MIDOSE-1310 file (N, C-alpha, C; in nm, 2 decimals, decimal comma, always signed):
residues 288
maat	+0,09/-0,14/+0,00/+0,02/+0,00/+0,01/+0,11/+0,13/-0,02; +0,21/+0,12/+0,08/+0,32/+0,25/+0,07/+0,32/+0,26/-0,06; +0,33/+0,18/-0,14/+0,38/+0,23/-0,28/+0,28/+0,35/-0,37; +0,17/+0,28/-0,34/+0,07/+0,38/-0,38/+0,08/+0,50/-0,38
gdya	+0,13/+0,57/-0,25/+0,13/+0,71/-0,22/+0,28/+0,73/-0,31; +0,37/+0,67/-0,32/+0,48/+0,72/-0,39/+0,49/+0,74/-0,51; +0,39/+0,65/-0,57/+0,35/+0,63/-0,72/+0,27/+0,78/-0,76; +0,15/+0,79/-0,66/+0,08/+0,89/-0,66/+0,19/+1,04/-0,68
lwaw	+0,25/+1,05/-0,58/+0,35/+1,15/-0,57/+0,47/+1,19/-0,68; +0,48/+1,09/-0,72/+0,60/+1,06/-0,88/+0,51/+1,15/-0,98; +0,39/+1,11/-0,98/+0,29/+1,14/-1,07/+0,24/+1,29/-1,05; +0,23/+1,33/-0,95/+0,20/+1,48/-0,93/+0,31/+1,55/-0,91
lapg	+0,42/+1,50/-0,87/+0,52/+1,59/-0,89/+0,60/+1,61/-1,04; +0,59/+1,51/-1,12/+0,67/+1,52/-1,26/+0,61/+1,65/-1,34; +0,48/+1,69/-1,36/+0,45/+1,79/-1,42/+0,54/+1,93/-1,36; +0,53/+1,92/-1,22/+0,58/+2,03/-1,14/+0,74/+2,05/-1,19
vsfl	+0,81/+1,94/-1,20/+0,94/+1,95/-1,21/+0,95/+2,02/-1,37; +0,93/+1,95/-1,47/+0,86/+2,04/-1,57/+0,86/+2,18/-1,56; +0,72/+2,22/-1,52/+0,74/+2,36/-1,50/+0,82/+2,44/-1,43; +0,91/+2,41/-1,34/+1,01/+2,44/-1,24/+1,11/+2,47/-1,37
llsl	+1,17/+2,35/-1,44/+1,25/+2,38/-1,54/+1,27/+2,47/-1,64; +1,14/+2,45/-1,68/+1,08/+2,55/-1,83/+1,07/+2,67/-1,76; +1,05/+2,70/-1,62/+1,03/+2,84/-1,60/+1,17/+2,93/-1,52; +1,27/+2,81/-1,50/+1,39/+2,90/-1,47/+1,50/+2,88/-1,55
vvpl	+1,51/+2,74/-1,65/+1,61/+2,74/-1,70/+1,53/+2,82/-1,83; +1,59/+2,94/-1,87/+1,54/+3,01/-1,98/+1,59/+2,99/-2,12; +1,72/+2,96/-2,15/+1,76/+2,88/-2,27/+1,65/+2,78/-2,31; +1,65/+2,69/-2,19/+1,52/+2,55/-2,25/+1,43/+2,59/-2,28
rrsg	+1,36/+2,71/-2,23/+1,18/+2,72/-2,27/+1,20/+2,77/-2,39; +1,30/+2,90/-2,43/+1,29/+2,96/-2,57/+1,36/+2,88/-2,64; +1,40/+2,73/-2,60/+1,43/+2,65/-2,75/+1,34/+2,55/-2,82; +1,22/+2,58/-2,75/+1,07/+2,56/-2,86/+1,04/+2,36/-2,82
rpaa	+1,07/+2,30/-2,94/+1,11/+2,19/-2,91/+1,14/+2,09/-2,82; +1,28/+2,13/-2,79/+1,30/+2,07/-2,68/+1,24/+2,07/-2,57; +1,21/+2,20/-2,53/+1,09/+2,22/-2,42/+1,00/+2,19/-2,44; +0,92/+2,15/-2,54/+0,82/+2,06/-2,54/+0,82/+1,90/-2,52
wlsi	+0,95/+1,85/-2,58/+0,98/+1,71/-2,56/+1,01/+1,68/-2,42; +1,08/+1,77/-2,33/+1,08/+1,74/-2,18/+0,94/+1,75/-2,10; +0,87/+1,85/-2,14/+0,74/+1,85/-2,08/+0,63/+1,68/-2,11; +0,65/+1,67/-2,25/+0,55/+1,55/-2,27/+0,63/+1,42/-2,26
vlsa	+0,77/+1,41/-2,21/+0,82/+1,27/-2,16/+0,76/+1,29/-1,98; +0,81/+1,40/-1,95/+0,74/+1,40/-1,75/+0,62/+1,39/-1,80; +0,54/+1,42/-1,87/+0,38/+1,43/-1,89/+0,37/+1,24/-1,86; +0,44/+1,15/-1,99/+0,43/+1,00/-2,00/+0,42/+0,97/-1,86
gala	+0,56/+1,03/-1,82/+0,60/+0,95/-1,65/+0,50/+0,94/-1,54; +0,43/+1,09/-1,55/+0,30/+1,14/-1,47/+0,16/+0,98/-1,48; +0,17/+0,96/-1,61/+0,10/+0,89/-1,68/+0,12/+0,72/-1,59; +0,21/+0,72/-1,64/+0,29/+0,59/-1,57/+0,27/+0,53/-1,43
gavl	+0,33/+0,66/-1,37/+0,31/+0,71/-1,19/+0,17/+0,66/-1,17; +0,06/+0,78/-1,24/-0,06/+0,71/-1,18/-0,13/+0,61/-1,21; -0,10/+0,54/-1,33/-0,13/+0,39/-1,34/-0,07/+0,27/-1,26; +0,04/+0,34/-1,19/+0,13/+0,23/-1,11/+0,05/+0,22/-1,01
awra	+0,01/+0,37/-0,93/-0,04/+0,38/-0,82/-0,17/+0,35/-0,80; -0,30/+0,36/-0,93/-0,38/+0,28/-0,90/-0,37/+0,14/-0,89; -0,30/+0,03/-0,94/-0,28/-0,07/-0,98/-0,24/-0,13/-0,81; -0,18/-0,05/-0,77/-0,12/-0,05/-0,61/-0,22/-0,05/-0,51
tvpd	-0,31/+0,04/-0,55/-0,42/+0,03/-0,43/-0,50/-0,10/-0,37; -0,53/-0,07/-0,28/-0,58/-0,17/-0,17/-0,71/-0,10/-0,16; -0,81/-0,18/-0,22/-0,96/-0,15/-0,16/-1,00/-0,10/+0,00; -1,06/-0,01/-0,02/-1,11/+0,04/+0,14/-0,99/+0,12/+0,21
marr	-0,92/+0,15/+0,15/-0,77/+0,18/+0,24/-0,71/+0,29/+0,15; -0,65/+0,40/+0,20/-0,59/+0,50/+0,19/-0,48/+0,52/+0,21; -0,37/+0,60/+0,15/-0,21/+0,60/+0,19/-0,21/+0,76/+0,17; -0,19/+0,81/+0,25/-0,18/+0,95/+0,28/+0,03/+0,96/+0,34
ilwe	+0,03/+1,07/+0,24/+0,19/+1,12/+0,26/+0,19/+1,31/+0,28; +0,21/+1,35/+0,40/+0,17/+1,46/+0,42/+0,32/+1,54/+0,50; +0,32/+1,66/+0,50/+0,42/+1,75/+0,50/+0,35/+1,87/+0,61; +0,41/+1,90/+0,70/+0,38/+1,99/+0,77/+0,38/+2,14/+0,72
wipv	+0,26/+2,23/+0,75/+0,27/+2,33/+0,69/+0,22/+2,45/+0,74; +0,23/+2,58/+0,76/+0,22/+2,66/+0,85/+0,18/+2,65/+1,00; +0,31/+2,61/+1,04/+0,32/+2,60/+1,19/+0,25/+2,70/+1,28; +0,15/+2,67/+1,38/+0,13/+2,77/+1,52/+0,19/+2,68/+1,63
edgv	+0,13/+2,80/+1,70/+0,16/+2,75/+1,85/+0,09/+2,63/+1,92; +0,02/+2,59/+1,93/-0,09/+2,47/+1,91/-0,02/+2,33/+1,83; +0,04/+2,35/+1,74/+0,06/+2,24/+1,65/+0,12/+2,30/+1,50; +0,02/+2,27/+1,43/+0,00/+2,27/+1,26/-0,10/+2,34/+1,19
ltsv	-0,14/+2,43/+1,16/-0,24/+2,47/+1,10/-0,27/+2,41/+0,97; -0,22/+2,35/+0,91/-0,21/+2,24/+0,79/-0,13/+2,21/+0,74; -0,12/+2,09/+0,64/-0,04/+2,01/+0,57/-0,08/+2,02/+0,45; +0,02/+1,95/+0,37/+0,01/+1,94/+0,20/+0,08/+1,80/+0,15
gvla	+0,04/+1,72/+0,06/+0,05/+1,60/-0,01/-0,07/+1,56/-0,05; -0,05/+1,44/-0,04/-0,13/+1,34/-0,14/-0,20/+1,26/-0,07; -0,33/+1,22/-0,10/-0,41/+1,11/-0,04/-0,45/+1,06/-0,15; -0,41/+0,92/-0,15/-0,43/+0,81/-0,26/-0,49/+0,69/-0,23
dads	-0,57/+0,70/-0,29/-0,71/+0,57/-0,27/-0,76/+0,51/-0,40; -0,86/+0,46/-0,41/-0,90/+0,40/-0,52/-1,00/+0,47/-0,62; -1,01/+0,60/-0,57/-1,14/+0,71/-0,63/-1,01/+0,82/-0,66; -0,93/+0,85/-0,61/-0,81/+0,93/-0,66/-0,75/+0,95/-0,75
tlml	-0,63/+0,78/-0,73/-0,57/+0,75/-0,81/-0,62/+0,73/-0,95; -0,77/+0,67/-0,97/-0,86/+0,66/-1,08/-0,84/+0,76/-1,18; -0,89/+0,88/-1,09/-0,93/+1,03/-1,15/-0,78/+1,07/-1,16; -0,66/+1,05/-1,11/-0,52/+1,08/-1,14/-0,52/+1,03/-1,30
ilva	-0,54/+0,91/-1,29/-0,50/+0,82/-1,45/-0,58/+0,96/-1,52; -0,67/+0,98/-1,50/-0,79/+1,03/-1,63/-0,69/+1,17/-1,66; -0,69/+1,26/-1,54/-0,59/+1,38/-1,56/-0,48/+1,38/-1,65; -0,39/+1,27/-1,60/-0,26/+1,25/-1,65/-0,27/+1,19/-1,82
lvsf	-0,36/+1,14/-1,84/-0,40/+1,05/-1,97/-0,45/+1,21/-2,07; -0,54/+1,27/-1,98/-0,56/+1,40/-2,08/-0,47/+1,49/-2,13; -0,40/+1,52/-1,99/-0,26/+1,64/-2,01/-0,19/+1,53/-2,10; -0,14/+1,45/-2,12/-0,07/+1,36/-2,21/-0,09/+1,36/-2,31
lvqv	-0,22/+1,31/-2,35/-0,28/+1,34/-2,49/-0,26/+1,47/-2,57; -0,33/+1,59/-2,47/-0,31/+1,73/-2,48/-0,18/+1,77/-2,57; -0,08/+1,77/-2,47/+0,05/+1,81/-2,52/+0,13/+1,77/-2,62; +0,05/+1,59/-2,64/+0,12/+1,55/-2,80/+0,07/+1,58/-2,91
yslg	-0,10/+1,60/-2,90/-0,13/+1,68/-3,03/-0,07/+1,82/-3,04; -0,07/+1,87/-2,95/-0,03/+2,02/-2,96/+0,10/+2,03/-2,98; +0,17/+1,94/-3,00/+0,29/+1,96/-3,07/+0,30/+1,95/-3,22; +0,23/+1,88/-3,28/+0,18/+1,87/-3,42/+0,10/+2,03/-3,49
ylad	-0,03/+2,07/-3,37/-0,08/+2,19/-3,39/-0,02/+2,28/-3,37; +0,06/+2,30/-3,28/+0,14/+2,43/-3,29/+0,30/+2,44/-3,36; +0,26/+2,33/-3,44/+0,43/+2,31/-3,53/+0,47/+2,47/-3,56; +0,41/+2,55/-3,64/+0,43/+2,68/-3,67/+0,49/+2,79/-3,56
eppp	+0,47/+2,76/-3,45/+0,49/+2,86/-3,34/+0,64/+2,88/-3,34; +0,66/+3,03/-3,29/+0,78/+3,06/-3,23/+0,85/+2,98/-3,18; +0,93/+2,93/-3,14/+1,02/+2,82/-3,04/+1,04/+2,90/-2,89; +1,05/+3,06/-2,89/+1,01/+3,10/-2,73/+0,85/+3,06/-2,68
slgr	+0,75/+3,09/-2,81/+0,63/+3,10/-2,79/+0,57/+2,95/-2,73; +0,65/+2,86/-2,81/+0,65/+2,72/-2,80/+0,65/+2,68/-2,67; +0,77/+2,71/-2,61/+0,81/+2,66/-2,47/+0,71/+2,74/-2,37; +0,71/+2,83/-2,40/+0,60/+2,92/-2,27/+0,47/+2,82/-2,30
yyay	+0,40/+2,81/-2,41/+0,31/+2,71/-2,38/+0,31/+2,57/-2,30; +0,42/+2,52/-2,35/+0,39/+2,41/-2,25/+0,47/+2,42/-2,13; +0,52/+2,54/-2,09/+0,53/+2,56/-1,93/+0,40/+2,55/-1,89; +0,31/+2,66/-1,93/+0,18/+2,69/-1,90/+0,12/+2,55/-1,87
qslf	+0,13/+2,46/-1,96/+0,04/+2,31/-1,99/+0,10/+2,25/-1,83; +0,24/+2,22/-1,82/+0,30/+2,19/-1,71/+0,21/+2,20/-1,58; +0,24/+2,34/-1,55/+0,18/+2,39/-1,43/+0,03/+2,34/-1,44; -0,09/+2,37/-1,54/-0,15/+2,30/-1,54/-0,18/+2,17/-1,51
afsm	-0,13/+2,06/-1,53/-0,12/+1,93/-1,50/-0,12/+1,94/-1,35; +0,01/+2,01/-1,32/+0,05/+1,98/-1,15/-0,04/+2,04/-1,10; -0,13/+2,14/-1,11/-0,28/+2,20/-1,07/-0,37/+2,09/-1,03; -0,42/+2,03/-1,17/-0,52/+1,94/-1,14/-0,47/+1,81/-1,09
mglv	-0,37/+1,77/-1,11/-0,33/+1,62/-0,99/-0,32/+1,67/-0,88; -0,27/+1,78/-0,83/-0,32/+1,82/-0,69/-0,43/+1,87/-0,63; -0,51/+1,88/-0,74/-0,66/+1,90/-0,69/-0,71/+1,77/-0,63; -0,71/+1,63/-0,74/-0,76/+1,53/-0,70/-0,70/+1,47/-0,61
lapn	-0,55/+1,48/-0,57/-0,48/+1,42/-0,47/-0,51/+1,49/-0,36; -0,59/+1,58/-0,32/-0,57/+1,70/-0,24/-0,61/+1,64/-0,08; -0,55/+1,60/+0,00/-0,57/+1,54/+0,16/-0,63/+1,65/+0,26; -0,66/+1,75/+0,20/-0,76/+1,87/+0,25/-0,80/+2,02/+0,20
fvql	-0,90/+2,07/+0,24/-0,95/+2,19/+0,15/-0,86/+2,30/+0,14; -0,78/+2,31/+0,21/-0,65/+2,36/+0,19/-0,57/+2,39/+0,05; -0,57/+2,27/+0,03/-0,47/+2,25/-0,08/-0,54/+2,20/-0,21; -0,67/+2,10/-0,18/-0,78/+2,15/-0,27/-0,79/+2,32/-0,33
ficw	-0,84/+2,41/-0,24/-0,88/+2,53/-0,25/-0,73/+2,59/-0,35; -0,62/+2,59/-0,32/-0,49/+2,63/-0,38/-0,48/+2,61/-0,52; -0,46/+2,46/-0,51/-0,48/+2,40/-0,70/-0,62/+2,43/-0,72; -0,70/+2,49/-0,70/-0,81/+2,48/-0,76/-0,81/+2,66/-0,82
elvg	-0,74/+2,74/-0,75/-0,71/+2,84/-0,79/-0,57/+2,84/-0,89; -0,48/+2,78/-0,89/-0,40/+2,74/-0,97/-0,47/+2,71/-1,11; -0,57/+2,60/-1,13/-0,63/+2,57/-1,23/-0,69/+2,70/-1,32; -0,76/+2,77/-1,24/-0,84/+2,89/-1,32/-0,71/+2,98/-1,32
lcsy	-0,56/+3,00/-1,31/-0,49/+3,10/-1,34/-0,42/+3,01/-1,45; -0,41/+2,90/-1,46/-0,40/+2,83/-1,59/-0,43/+2,85/-1,70; -0,59/+2,83/-1,69/-0,70/+2,87/-1,77/-0,72/+2,99/-1,83; -0,66/+3,10/-1,75/-0,66/+3,23/-1,80/-0,52/+3,24/-1,90
llig	-0,41/+3,18/-1,83/-0,30/+3,23/-1,93/-0,32/+3,11/-2,06; -0,34/+2,98/-2,07/-0,39/+2,94/-2,18/-0,51/+3,02/-2,29; -0,58/+3,04/-2,25/-0,66/+3,12/-2,34/-0,62/+3,24/-2,38; -0,55/+3,30/-2,28/-0,45/+3,42/-2,33/-0,36/+3,40/-2,40
ywyq	-0,31/+3,30/-2,48/-0,20/+3,27/-2,50/-0,14/+3,33/-2,62; -0,25/+3,36/-2,72/-0,22/+3,42/-2,84/-0,23/+3,56/-2,80; -0,17/+3,63/-2,70/-0,15/+3,77/-2,65/-0,17/+3,85/-2,78; -0,07/+3,82/-2,87/-0,04/+3,92/-2,98/-0,14/+3,94/-3,06
rpea	-0,25/+3,86/-3,05/-0,38/+3,83/-3,18/-0,48/+3,93/-3,08; -0,50/+4,07/-3,12/-0,60/+4,14/-3,05/-0,76/+4,04/-3,04; -0,76/+3,99/-3,18/-0,90/+3,94/-3,18/-0,91/+3,79/-3,11; -0,81/+3,73/-3,08/-0,77/+3,64/-3,00/-0,81/+3,67/-2,89
araq	-0,75/+3,77/-2,82/-0,73/+3,77/-2,69/-0,86/+3,85/-2,67; -0,92/+3,91/-2,74/-1,05/+3,98/-2,68/-1,19/+3,90/-2,67; -1,15/+3,82/-2,76/-1,30/+3,67/-2,78/-1,26/+3,60/-2,63; -1,16/+3,54/-2,61/-1,11/+3,47/-2,49/-1,24/+3,32/-2,51
aydc	-1,21/+3,26/-2,61/-1,31/+3,16/-2,66/-1,19/+3,03/-2,72; -1,23/+2,94/-2,69/-1,15/+2,81/-2,79/-1,22/+2,70/-2,83; -1,18/+2,62/-2,93/-1,26/+2,50/-2,95/-1,17/+2,36/-2,98; -1,17/+2,27/-2,98/-1,14/+2,15/-3,00/-1,17/+2,09/-3,13
vfng	-1,11/+2,08/-3,22/-1,16/+2,04/-3,34/-1,11/+1,91/-3,39; -1,17/+1,79/-3,44/-1,08/+1,72/-3,52/-1,16/+1,65/-3,63; -1,05/+1,63/-3,72/-1,11/+1,60/-3,86/-1,20/+1,70/-3,91; -1,18/+1,80/-3,86/-1,32/+1,91/-3,90/-1,43/+1,91/-3,86
nelg	-1,46/+1,85/-3,74/-1,56/+1,84/-3,63/-1,53/+1,85/-3,51; -1,62/+1,96/-3,46/-1,59/+2,03/-3,33/-1,61/+1,91/-3,21; -1,54/+1,93/-3,12/-1,54/+1,82/-2,99/-1,56/+1,87/-2,90; -1,55/+1,97/-2,84/-1,59/+2,06/-2,76/-1,55/+2,21/-2,76
ggsi	-1,57/+2,30/-2,67/-1,55/+2,43/-2,70/-1,55/+2,45/-2,56; -1,55/+2,62/-2,57/-1,57/+2,69/-2,46/-1,50/+2,83/-2,42; -1,50/+2,89/-2,33/-1,47/+3,03/-2,32/-1,47/+3,07/-2,20; -1,41/+3,23/-2,14/-1,46/+3,28/-2,01/-1,58/+3,30/-2,03
risd	-1,68/+3,30/-1,97/-1,83/+3,31/-1,97/-1,86/+3,46/-1,91; -1,99/+3,49/-1,99/-2,03/+3,62/-1,94/-2,10/+3,61/-1,80; -2,05/+3,66/-1,69/-2,12/+3,65/-1,52/-2,19/+3,79/-1,50; -2,19/+3,91/-1,54/-2,28/+4,02/-1,56/-2,40/+4,01/-1,61
prlq	-2,51/+4,03/-1,57/-2,65/+4,00/-1,61/-2,65/+4,16/-1,66; -2,55/+4,24/-1,67/-2,60/+4,40/-1,76/-2,52/+4,35/-1,87; -2,42/+4,29/-1,85/-2,35/+4,28/-1,95/-2,40/+4,19/-2,09; -2,45/+4,07/-2,03/-2,52/+3,97/-2,12/-2,65/+4,07/-2,17
akif	-2,70/+4,16/-2,11/-2,82/+4,25/-2,17/-2,80/+4,29/-2,27; -2,64/+4,39/-2,29/-2,60/+4,48/-2,38/-2,57/+4,39/-2,50; -2,52/+4,27/-2,48/-2,47/+4,15/-2,57/-2,62/+4,09/-2,65; -2,73/+4,13/-2,57/-2,90/+4,07/-2,65/-2,93/+4,18/-2,71
allg	-2,87/+4,32/-2,68/-2,91/+4,42/-2,75/-2,84/+4,42/-2,87; -2,70/+4,44/-2,87/-2,58/+4,42/-3,01/-2,66/+4,31/-3,09; -2,72/+4,23/-3,03/-2,77/+4,11/-3,10/-2,92/+4,12/-3,18; -3,00/+4,21/-3,14/-3,15/+4,23/-3,16/-3,21/+4,21/-3,13
idee	-3,17/+4,16/-3,01/-3,28/+4,07/-2,92/-3,34/+4,18/-2,79; -3,48/+4,19/-2,79/-3,50/+4,27/-2,73/-3,55/+4,23/-2,55; -3,56/+4,25/-2,45/-3,58/+4,24/-2,30/-3,68/+4,12/-2,31; -3,78/+4,12/-2,36/-3,89/+4,04/-2,40/-3,85/+3,86/-2,44
tana	-3,81/+3,93/-2,53/-3,75/+3,78/-2,62/-3,61/+3,73/-2,54; -3,56/+3,81/-2,47/-3,46/+3,72/-2,39/-3,50/+3,62/-2,30; -3,58/+3,72/-2,23/-3,64/+3,64/-2,11/-3,71/+3,52/-2,14; -3,80/+3,52/-2,25/-3,86/+3,42/-2,33/-3,74/+3,31/-2,35
rfgf	-3,68/+3,36/-2,41/-3,58/+3,27/-2,45/-3,44/+3,21/-2,41; -3,44/+3,28/-2,29/-3,30/+3,28/-2,20/-3,34/+3,32/-2,10; -3,43/+3,29/-2,05/-3,46/+3,33/-1,92/-3,40/+3,23/-1,80; -3,36/+3,14/-1,86/-3,30/+3,03/-1,72/-3,18/+3,07/-1,72
lleg	-3,10/+3,13/-1,84/-2,97/+3,17/-1,78/-2,96/+3,32/-1,71; -3,08/+3,40/-1,78/-3,03/+3,54/-1,69/-3,06/+3,48/-1,55; -3,18/+3,42/-1,52/-3,20/+3,41/-1,36/-3,07/+3,36/-1,32; -3,00/+3,29/-1,37/-2,91/+3,24/-1,30/-2,76/+3,30/-1,29
lrag	-2,77/+3,46/-1,38/-2,68/+3,50/-1,32/-2,71/+3,62/-1,28; -2,84/+3,66/-1,25/-2,88/+3,73/-1,14/-2,89/+3,68/-1,02; -2,87/+3,55/-0,99/-2,87/+3,50/-0,86/-2,74/+3,49/-0,79; -2,62/+3,54/-0,88/-2,52/+3,56/-0,86/-2,40/+3,49/-0,91
apph	-2,38/+3,47/-1,02/-2,29/+3,36/-1,10/-2,15/+3,40/-1,08; -2,05/+3,35/-1,01/-1,91/+3,43/-1,01/-1,85/+3,41/-1,16; -1,78/+3,47/-1,19/-1,67/+3,48/-1,33/-1,60/+3,36/-1,33; -1,61/+3,28/-1,47/-1,60/+3,12/-1,46/-1,55/+3,11/-1,57
ggia	-1,49/+3,01/-1,64/-1,51/+2,98/-1,76/-1,46/+2,80/-1,78; -1,47/+2,74/-1,89/-1,44/+2,62/-1,87/-1,43/+2,56/-2,02; -1,43/+2,44/-2,02/-1,47/+2,36/-2,16/-1,53/+2,29/-2,19; -1,59/+2,23/-2,26/-1,73/+2,12/-2,23/-1,73/+2,05/-2,37
fgfd	-1,66/+1,91/-2,34/-1,67/+1,80/-2,45/-1,80/+1,72/-2,47; -1,84/+1,72/-2,57/-1,94/+1,62/-2,64/-1,88/+1,52/-2,64; -1,95/+1,39/-2,56/-1,91/+1,27/-2,54/-1,95/+1,22/-2,67; -2,10/+1,31/-2,74/-2,15/+1,23/-2,83/-2,10/+1,22/-2,97
rism	-2,01/+1,35/-2,96/-1,95/+1,38/-3,06/-1,83/+1,31/-3,08; -1,78/+1,27/-2,96/-1,60/+1,18/-2,97/-1,67/+1,05/-2,99; -1,77/+1,01/-2,93/-1,84/+0,85/-3,00/-1,85/+0,86/-3,12; -1,91/+0,95/-3,20/-1,93/+0,95/-3,33/-1,83/+0,94/-3,41
qlan	-1,72/+1,03/-3,37/-1,54/+0,97/-3,46/-1,51/+0,84/-3,43; -1,51/+0,79/-3,30/-1,46/+0,68/-3,26/-1,55/+0,53/-3,35; -1,66/+0,57/-3,33/-1,75/+0,47/-3,41/-1,71/+0,49/-3,59; -1,67/+0,61/-3,62/-1,69/+0,61/-3,76/-1,85/+0,65/-3,81
agsl	-1,93/+0,68/-3,71/-2,06/+0,73/-3,76/-2,11/+0,85/-3,83; -2,15/+0,85/-3,95/-2,19/+0,97/-3,99/-2,30/+1,06/-3,94; -2,35/+1,02/-3,84/-2,43/+1,13/-3,78/-2,43/+1,13/-3,66; -2,48/+1,24/-3,53/-2,49/+1,22/-3,43/-2,61/+1,11/-3,34
rdvi	-2,69/+1,10/-3,49/-2,82/+1,01/-3,47/-2,77/+0,87/-3,44; -2,65/+0,86/-3,48/-2,63/+0,71/-3,49/-2,58/+0,68/-3,35; -2,54/+0,73/-3,24/-2,46/+0,70/-3,14/-2,52/+0,80/-3,03; -2,66/+0,90/-3,04/-2,71/+0,89/-2,90/-2,84/+0,78/-2,89
afpk	-2,87/+0,74/-2,79/-2,98/+0,63/-2,80/-3,13/+0,71/-2,72; -3,08/+0,82/-2,63/-3,23/+0,88/-2,62/-3,18/+1,03/-2,68; -3,22/+1,04/-2,76/-3,17/+1,26/-2,76/-3,30/+1,32/-2,68; -3,30/+1,40/-2,62/-3,31/+1,48/-2,52/-3,42/+1,39/-2,47
ttaa	-3,56/+1,44/-2,45/-3,66/+1,37/-2,40/-3,72/+1,27/-2,47; -3,84/+1,18/-2,47/-3,91/+1,09/-2,54/-3,98/+1,19/-2,66; -4,03/+1,31/-2,62/-4,07/+1,40/-2,69/-3,98/+1,48/-2,79; -3,86/+1,45/-2,75/-3,73/+1,55/-2,84/-3,74/+1,67/-2,76
ralf	-3,77/+1,73/-2,62/-3,79/+1,83/-2,58/-3,67/+1,83/-2,48; -3,57/+1,96/-2,46/-3,51/+2,02/-2,41/-3,53/+2,06/-2,29; -3,59/+2,04/-2,14/-3,73/+2,09/-2,07/-3,61/+2,18/-2,03; -3,47/+2,20/-2,00/-3,40/+2,30/-1,88/-3,40/+2,44/-1,94
egap	-3,40/+2,41/-2,12/-3,40/+2,54/-2,19/-3,52/+2,57/-2,23; -3,63/+2,51/-2,23/-3,76/+2,53/-2,31/-3,74/+2,51/-2,45; -3,67/+2,41/-2,50/-3,67/+2,39/-2,65/-3,72/+2,27/-2,67; -3,81/+2,26/-2,78/-3,79/+2,35/-2,88/-3,92/+2,46/-2,83
apvp	-3,88/+2,60/-2,89/-3,95/+2,70/-2,88/-4,00/+2,77/-2,97; -4,12/+2,84/-2,95/-4,19/+2,91/-3,10/-4,08/+3,01/-3,20; -4,09/+2,99/-3,29/-3,99/+3,05/-3,39/-4,10/+3,17/-3,44; -4,02/+3,33/-3,44/-4,09/+3,44/-3,45/-4,13/+3,42/-3,60
snel	-4,23/+3,48/-3,66/-4,29/+3,44/-3,77/-4,17/+3,52/-3,86; -4,12/+3,64/-3,83/-4,08/+3,73/-3,95/-3,95/+3,62/-3,92; -3,84/+3,53/-3,87/-3,76/+3,45/-3,89/-3,80/+3,36/-3,98; -3,90/+3,29/-3,98/-3,96/+3,21/-4,07/-3,95/+3,27/-4,22
tdlh	-4,02/+3,39/-4,21/-3,98/+3,47/-4,38/-3,88/+3,47/-4,42; -3,79/+3,51/-4,32/-3,65/+3,52/-4,37/-3,58/+3,42/-4,43; -3,63/+3,27/-4,39/-3,57/+3,17/-4,44/-3,66/+3,06/-4,52; -3,74/+3,18/-4,56/-3,91/+3,12/-4,66/-3,95/+2,98/-4,61
itvn	-3,97/+3,00/-4,53/-4,04/+2,85/-4,40/-4,16/+2,91/-4,37; -4,26/+2,81/-4,44/-4,39/+2,84/-4,41/-4,46/+2,71/-4,33; -4,51/+2,72/-4,22/-4,56/+2,63/-4,10/-4,70/+2,60/-4,16; -4,74/+2,49/-4,18/-4,87/+2,45/-4,18/-4,94/+2,37/-4,05
gsas	-5,07/+2,42/-4,00/-5,10/+2,37/-3,88/-5,05/+2,36/-3,75; -5,09/+2,31/-3,69/-4,99/+2,34/-3,54/-4,96/+2,18/-3,48; -4,85/+2,20/-3,37/-4,77/+2,12/-3,34/-4,82/+2,07/-3,21; -4,88/+1,94/-3,18/-4,94/+1,93/-3,09/-4,82/+1,86/-2,94
């Protein structure tokens, strides 16, 4: 069981070592592809460590490796380290696998990037992987909170990676595309209901229409949604690619409800007559 904690610790520290090397050794970071390969190799090592940690776990048992942090008069305020059990090591494998695949894919996708820019990207990716692994292995809420905030910082850095392209920096949006098919996408979301109202106005959507179509979103923002961002992958789209299917319908067993309605969004909703006219669509009869 002791080996579980050691392997998990190695898996967590590997991307951290990559980040430190790329941050402190400036010539290495500015070298481009050598920096990328260093990050990829250590990412592969982290994945191997995660698999070994999971294989070494014992059901219903957990291994903790802790270091005291922030000492106080009565003892220690908190600690940092790893909590390795069957669940956390399985999540560790998932994080390490995704990190490794993204880094390998990025080496080809960013092949035309200037070497210093490529090295900077892999430094961000290493810190992102370190933060995510520290989150899933966190033995307490203090470490979980710190790693969660680091994940947010890395998301900000990666989203603004092409800061020299104003249109990309202002959009703060991103997509994952495979063979011309979007697998996922995301952005830094609008969390201010007043800003969202301005966007609707720019799109020509009045307040009544906005409430009818997007009331669920506006209510959520008015309730106090914090600034946030993320990326959402469509497992149906990924399944379509893996199955080499020609349509999403081939891989979705139960689309929406049995009545083909999305209850949360209130879709399908009535379509304004002017939009039907623009599209030269005539509706005969009424839907039950």
